[in-house]
Structure formats: structure tokens, C-alpha cells
N, CA, C and O of each residue as an XYZ file, in Angstrom:
352
protein
N      72.538     87.193    113.204
C      73.175     86.780    111.973
C      74.679     86.678    112.214
O      75.267     87.560    112.840
N      75.294     85.627    111.731
C      76.736     85.450    111.893
C      77.491     86.473    111.042
O      76.947     87.044    110.097
N      78.763     86.689    111.404
C      79.571     87.676    110.666
C      79.786     87.237    109.226
O      79.729     88.065    108.317
N      80.033     85.946    109.001
C      80.241     85.454    107.639
C      78.999     85.597    106.783
O      79.080     85.981    105.616
N      77.850     85.288    107.363
C      76.594     85.424    106.618
C      76.305     86.887    106.323
O      75.745     87.216    105.276
N      76.685     87.762    107.244
C      76.452     89.188    107.021
C      77.304     89.690    105.859
O      76.839     90.488    105.045
N      78.565     89.219    105.780
C      79.420     89.633    104.670
C      78.853     89.178    103.333
O      78.889     89.921    102.353
N      78.335     87.970    103.295
C      77.746     87.468    102.054
C      76.523     88.289    101.690
O      76.308     88.617    100.523
N      75.721     88.621    102.698
C      74.518     89.405    102.441
C      74.865     90.816    101.978
O      74.124     91.410    101.195
N      75.977     91.353    102.453
C      76.377     92.712    102.058
C      77.105     92.743    100.726
O      77.418     93.826    100.232
N      77.385     91.591    100.129
C      78.016     91.564     98.827
C      79.523     91.415     98.860
O      80.189     91.762     97.885
N      80.083     90.910     99.946
C      81.530     90.761    100.039
C      82.046     89.663     99.142
O      83.152     89.777     98.614
N      81.288     88.608     98.952
C      81.758     87.519     98.083
C      81.211     87.748     96.682
O      80.138     87.257     96.332
N      81.962     88.499     95.887
C      81.542     88.813     94.531
C      81.950     87.678     93.604
O      82.945     86.999     93.858
N      81.211     87.470     92.558
C      81.633     86.470     91.571
C      82.960     86.867     90.940
O      83.342     88.036     90.973
N      83.656     85.901     90.370
C      84.977     86.132     89.802
C      85.004     87.201     88.724
O      85.946     87.990     88.665
N      83.995     87.243     87.875
C      83.983     88.209     86.775
C      83.909     89.643     87.295
O      84.569     90.535     86.762
N      83.119     89.860     88.321
C      83.013     91.221     88.863
C      84.286     91.624     89.575
O      84.632     92.805     89.604
N      84.985     90.666     90.146
C      86.224     90.965     90.847
C      87.336     91.295     89.864
O      88.221     92.088     90.187
N      87.315     90.713     88.689
C      88.348     90.940     87.679
C      88.026     92.093     86.740
O      88.871     92.472     85.928
N      86.845     92.651     86.827
C      86.415     93.687     85.890
C      87.362     94.890     85.815
O      87.596     95.375     84.709
N      87.920     95.401     86.915
C      88.814     96.560     86.785
C      90.110     96.240     86.044
O      90.760     97.144     85.518
N      90.491     94.964     85.997
C      91.753     94.588     85.371
C      91.599     94.234     83.892
O      92.601     94.020     83.210
N      90.394     94.169     83.394
C      90.187     93.757     82.005
C      90.717     94.755     80.978
O      91.348     94.316     80.016
N      90.506     96.064     81.111
C      91.058     96.978     80.095
C      92.583     96.935     79.988
O      93.093     96.873     78.869
N      93.343     96.966     81.096
C      94.805     96.870     80.928
C      95.244     95.526     80.353
O      96.184     95.470     79.560
N      94.576     94.454     80.743
C      94.933     93.143     80.196
C      94.620     93.057     78.709
O      95.381     92.463     77.945
N      93.498     93.649     78.297
C      93.150     93.661     76.876
C      94.161     94.489     76.078
O      94.536     94.108     74.969
N      94.596     95.605     76.633
C      95.603     96.433     75.969
C      96.928     95.688     75.853
O      97.587     95.755     74.815
N      97.322     94.980     76.908
C      98.550     94.194     76.874
C      98.457     93.089     75.828
O      99.405     92.867     75.075
N      97.335     92.405     75.776
C      97.147     91.341     74.781
C      97.181     91.904     73.367
O      97.798     91.311     72.483
N      96.527     93.040     73.140
C      96.536     93.672     71.819
C      97.952     94.063     71.419
O      98.346     93.884     70.267
N      98.713     94.593     72.362
C     100.089     94.991     72.060
C     100.941     93.770     71.722
O     101.736     93.815     70.783
N     100.785     92.685     72.472
C     101.579     91.490     72.210
C     101.210     90.830     70.888
O     102.062     90.211     70.250
N      99.954     90.951     70.469
C      99.536     90.373     69.185
C      99.973     91.274     68.030
O     100.452     90.779     67.010
N      99.815     92.588     68.181
C     100.143     93.510     67.092
C     101.653     93.688     66.931
O     102.145     93.811     65.809
N     102.378     93.704     68.030
C     103.828     93.907     68.001
C     104.511     92.771     68.759
O     104.926     92.955     69.903
N     104.633     91.612     68.142
C     105.225     90.481     68.861
C     106.708     90.721     69.145
O     107.416     91.332     68.344
N     107.157     90.234     70.283
C     108.565     90.323     70.631
C     108.946     89.081     71.419
O     108.086     88.411     71.990
N     110.224     88.777     71.449
C     110.658     87.575     72.148
C     110.315     87.630     73.636
O     110.257     88.705     74.233
N     110.095     86.478     74.210
C     109.722     86.399     75.617
C     110.809     86.973     76.513
O     110.508     87.601     77.528
N     112.069     86.765     76.148
C     113.165     87.285     76.951
C     113.168     88.797     77.028
O     113.439     89.364     78.087
N     112.873     89.449     75.933
C     112.825     90.913     75.912
C     111.673     91.409     76.773
O     111.817     92.378     77.518
N     110.531     90.738     76.668
C     109.362     91.119     77.456
C     109.631     90.908     78.943
O     109.297     91.762     79.764
N     110.230     89.783     79.285
C     110.524     89.484     80.678
C     111.551     90.462     81.249
O     111.433     90.888     82.398
N     112.548     90.814     80.455
C     113.550     91.780     80.908
C     112.917     93.145     81.166
O     113.263     93.817     82.138
N     112.001     93.550     80.309
C     111.294     94.808     80.525
C     110.463     94.789     81.793
O     110.396     95.788     82.510
N     109.826     93.656     82.075
C     109.043     93.534     83.306
C     109.959     93.612     84.523
O     109.624     94.271     85.507
N     111.102     92.951     84.463
C     112.014     92.947     85.604
C     112.620     94.328     85.854
O     112.664     94.789     86.994
N     113.084     94.983     84.800
C     113.683     96.312     84.968
C     112.604     97.315     85.408
O     112.866     98.186     86.238
N     111.423     97.190     84.863
C     110.325     98.063     85.305
C     109.966     97.829     86.756
O     109.647     98.774     87.477
N     110.015     96.572     87.195
C     109.733     96.270     88.598
C     110.780     96.840     89.528
O     110.448     97.365     90.591
N     112.048     96.742     89.139
C     113.126     97.321     89.958
C     112.974     98.832     90.031
O     113.147     99.420     91.098
N     112.656     99.460     88.918
C     112.457    100.912     88.899
C     111.268    101.312     89.770
O     111.321    102.318     90.478
N     110.204    100.527     89.714
C     109.036    100.814     90.545
C     109.362    100.670     92.025
O     108.875    101.453     92.840
N     110.171     99.689     92.385
C     110.565     99.535     93.786
C     111.417    100.711     94.265
O     111.273    101.160     95.403
N     112.296    101.205     93.409
C     113.098    102.380     93.770
C     112.190    103.585     93.991
O     112.350    104.318     94.967
N     111.242    103.786     93.087
C     110.322    104.916     93.219
C     109.460    104.774     94.470
O     109.189    105.761     95.153
N     109.030    103.557     94.772
C     108.240    103.331     95.972
C     109.051    103.635     97.226
O     108.539    104.237     98.170
N     110.316    103.221     97.237
C     111.177    103.537     98.375
C     111.360    105.026     98.560
O     111.326    105.520     99.687
N     111.556    105.754     97.462
C     111.712    107.208     97.562
C     110.429    107.864     98.060
O     110.475    108.804     98.853
N     109.287    107.367     97.594
C     108.009    107.935     98.038
C     107.769    107.660     99.517
O     107.274    108.530    100.234
N     108.113    106.463     99.982
C     107.927    106.147    101.396
C     108.824    107.008    102.283
O     108.386    107.478    103.333
N     110.062    107.218    101.874
C     110.965    108.053    102.662
C     110.470    109.492    102.677
O     110.518    110.153    103.714
N     109.997    109.981    101.540
C     109.488    111.357    101.508
C     108.258    111.502    102.396
O     108.126    112.482    103.129
N     107.351    110.515    102.327
C     106.128    110.599    103.130
C     106.413    110.525    104.623
O     105.682    111.117    105.418
N     107.451    109.816    105.014
C     107.736    109.691    106.438
C     108.537    110.877    106.970
O     108.321    111.293    108.108
N     109.450    111.430    106.184
C     110.332    112.502    106.666
C     110.019    113.878    106.104
O     110.456    114.884    106.664
N     109.277    113.942    105.017
C     109.037    115.186    104.279
C     110.340    115.791    103.765
O     110.460    117.008    103.622
N     111.317    114.920    103.491
C     112.601    115.331    102.927
C     112.869    114.434    101.734
O     112.738    113.214    101.829
N     113.243    115.026    100.617
C     113.590    114.217     99.456
C     114.997    113.673     99.673
O     115.956    114.437     99.784
N     115.114    112.362     99.734
C     116.390    111.719     99.994
C     116.853    111.048     98.705
O     116.341    109.993     98.329
N     117.814    111.657     98.036
C     118.297    111.110     96.773
C     119.235    109.936     96.969
O     119.576    109.255     96.002
N     119.661    109.681     98.198
C     120.498    108.517     98.470
C     119.737    107.233     98.167
O     120.339    106.240     97.758
N     118.423    107.241     98.364
C     117.623    106.056     98.046
C     117.709    105.738     96.558
O     117.827    104.573     96.178
N     117.652    106.750     95.728
C     117.797    106.528     94.296
C     119.185    106.028     93.931
O     119.337    105.181     93.051
N     120.204    106.558     94.617
C     121.575    106.096     94.365
C     121.748    104.648     94.793
O     122.415    103.872     94.108
N     121.154    104.279     95.914
C     121.234    102.904     96.379
C     120.500    101.959     95.428
O     120.890    100.801     95.276
N     119.459    102.444     94.802
C     118.710    101.600     93.886
C     119.272    101.597     92.477
O     118.894    100.754     91.664
N     120.172    102.529     92.175
C     120.734    102.604     90.824
C     121.634    101.417     90.528
O     121.660    100.938     89.394
N     122.371    100.930     91.516
C     123.262     99.780     91.290
C     122.491     98.515     90.945
O     122.855     97.841     89.981
N     121.419     98.149     91.699
C     120.661     96.965     91.281
C     119.961     97.157     89.932
O     119.836     96.211     89.155
N     119.504     98.383     89.657
C     118.857     98.618     88.364
C     119.846     98.461     87.224
O     119.506     97.893     86.187
N     121.069     98.958     87.400
C     122.084     98.814     86.365
C     122.498     97.367     86.208
O     122.752     96.907     85.095
N     122.568     96.643     87.318
C     122.924     95.214     87.261
C     121.821     94.420     86.566
O     122.103     93.517     85.779
N     120.570     94.756     86.856
C     119.451     94.029     86.248
C     119.363     94.302     84.753
O     118.973     93.418     83.989
N     119.714     95.498     84.327
C     119.604     95.826     82.900
C     120.869     95.500     82.141
O     120.865     95.538     80.910
N     121.944     95.185     82.820
C     123.224     94.925     82.158
C     123.322     93.538     81.797
O     124.329     93.118     81.227
């Protein structure tokens, strides 16, 4: 049996609905929030951008801690300037 056929037989190629199933509850919650509490697109987009910058800073701090086992607060300081610029 070929490798591709084996993957199909083992269930690697799932239909689209089964692949999206884990993301449906958060998407439904987001849709409910946007319908119940509407806000301008700019405010929503700004929140996504600032949240993304904050998540990148946290990810950088976690990666440095995992590699060195030392909490390096300089990473947070380096990320504070772009976060302040993005929110300003």
C-alpha cells in the first residue's frame, strides 16, 4: 500500500467539518459577542492588534525562560515599546 493511500485509510484526510469542529465554540462565542455588543471595526481591529503584540511578548518571555530557566524581564521591556506604539 502506498504511503498516501495508507494515510487516507488511517483517517488523515478528514472532512472539513470535522477539522473545524474544535474551533466552532470560540467562533460562536465571538459571533454572539459581536451581535450582542456591536462595536466599530476599528476598535475591534485595534484590540486584535494590541492583543497580538502582547501575545508575542509573552511568547518571547516563555521561550527565553524555557531555554535558560531564567526569567528575563528585558524581553518584556523590549516588547513594551512596540506595545505602547501600537496602542498609542
